[in-house]
C-alpha positions, 0 to 999 in steps of 0.5 A: 680350381675345380671344374664340374661335370657338365652332364645330367645331375652329376656336377661332381668337382674335378680339379682342373689340373687333374686334366693335365695328369690324365692327358699325360697318362693317356699320351695326349694333350690337355685340350684333347682331354678338356674337349672330351670332358666338355663332351662326356663329362667326368667319364673322360677323366675316369670318374663315374657320373653321380646323381647329385640331385638338384644341386648337381643338376644346377652345377652341371647346367652352369658348367655347361653354360660356362663352356658354351660361353667361354670355350677353351678358356677353362681358367675363366670357366673355373673362376666364374663357377668359383664366383657363383659358389661364393655368391651362394648360387649353389 
């Protein structure tokens, strides 16, 4: 499942399992990489922020809200974002 960059107008999708790969490469844990992703967005996993306009801004705002509500429950946040997309919110 994808999670989305929670910063600015980016909203770029990142495969949730990719955070495990980044953690292994950096010699750290999934939770450390997740918290970095929540703080700085896709830069934490080696991507660059994009300007995806209103759609990106909406995804970023929704992802940020999911992280605020669910904290470390990244599976729940990803599932809720998937549901939002299925219902045409983005």
